[in-house]
C-alpha positions as CSV (number, residue, x, y, z in Angstrom):
1,M,-0.1,-0.1,-0.6
2,E,2.9,2.4,0.9
3,D,4.3,2.1,-2.5
4,R,1.2,3.2,-4.3
5,I,0.9,6.0,-2.0
6,Y,3.9,7.0,-2.7
7,M,3.2,6.9,-7.1
8,E,-0.3,8.1,-6.6
9,V,0.9,11.5,-4.6
10,G,1.8,14.4,-6.5
11,M,4.8,16.2,-4.8
12,V,4.3,20.2,-4.0
13,P,6.9,22.0,-3.6
14,Y,8.0,23.5,-0.1
15,Q,7.6,27.3,0.1
16,N,10.6,26.7,2.3
17,L,9.9,30.4,4.3
18,S,12.7,30.6,5.9
19,G,15.3,29.5,3.5
20,Y,16.9,27.1,5.9
21,S,14.9,24.0,5.6
22,G,16.1,20.7,4.2
23,V,12.7,20.1,3.1
24,V,12.0,20.4,-1.0
25,A,8.3,19.3,-1.6
26,Y,5.2,17.2,0.0
27,G,2.4,15.4,-0.4
28,I,-1.2,15.4,1.4
29,G,-3.4,12.5,1.8
30,A,-6.3,12.2,4.1
31,D,-3.9,10.3,7.1
32,Y,-0.6,11.0,5.9
33,I,2.0,13.2,5.0
34,L,5.0,12.5,2.2
35,V,8.0,14.8,3.1
36,Q,11.6,14.8,0.4
37,F,14.8,16.2,1.6
38,D,17.1,17.9,-0.3
39,D,18.9,14.7,0.2
40,E,16.1,13.2,-2.5
41,S,14.5,10.5,0.8
42,I,11.1,11.0,1.2
43,Y,9.5,9.8,4.4
44,L,6.0,9.0,4.7
45,Y,4.7,9.4,8.5
46,T,1.1,8.2,9.0
47,Y,-1.4,9.0,11.4
48,E,-0.4,5.1,12.5
49,S,3.2,6.0,12.7
50,A,3.0,9.6,13.9
51,G,-0.3,10.0,15.5
52,K,-3.1,12.5,13.7
53,E,-2.5,15.3,15.9
54,H,1.4,15.4,14.9
55,I,0.0,14.8,10.9
56,E,-2.8,17.6,10.9
57,R,0.1,19.9,12.5
58,M,2.7,18.6,10.2
59,K,0.4,19.3,6.9
60,G,-0.8,23.1,8.3
61,L,3.0,23.7,8.1
62,A,3.4,22.4,5.1
63,L,1.1,24.4,3.5
64,E,2.4,27.4,5.5
65,G,6.0,27.2,3.6
66,I,7.6,27.5,7.5
67,D,8.7,25.2,10.3
68,L,7.9,21.6,9.1
69,N,11.8,20.6,9.1
70,R,12.1,22.2,12.6
71,Y,8.6,20.3,13.8
72,I,10.0,16.9,12.2
73,N,13.3,16.7,14.1
74,Q,11.4,18.0,17.4
75,F,8.6,15.5,17.6
76,V,8.3,13.0,14.4
77,Y,12.1,12.3,13.8
78,K,11.8,8.7,14.0
79,K,8.4,8.2,13.7
80,Y,7.9,7.3,9.6
81,A,5.8,4.8,8.9
82,R,8.5,4.4,5.2
83,R,11.2,5.7,3.8
84,W,12.7,5.9,0.1
85,R,16.2,7.3,-1.1
86,D,17.4,7.0,-4.3
């Protein structure tokens, strides 16, 4: 299922309003968020892996274009469901 999610979600460029984020893109689903970093790795965070409150906060930060990387490092760093690396 997770591979299907990765293939179906269109990634959106992250605005990076602070200018210091390692996040370059994201994809939002009903109960998950995909986050792509500048090393081309992509992480899937789900309600199940990180909790609904964290996922919803991450979605909001992604849409705002600021503090997503900081939030991930502070609250959900290793709580991803899947990681892809090229």
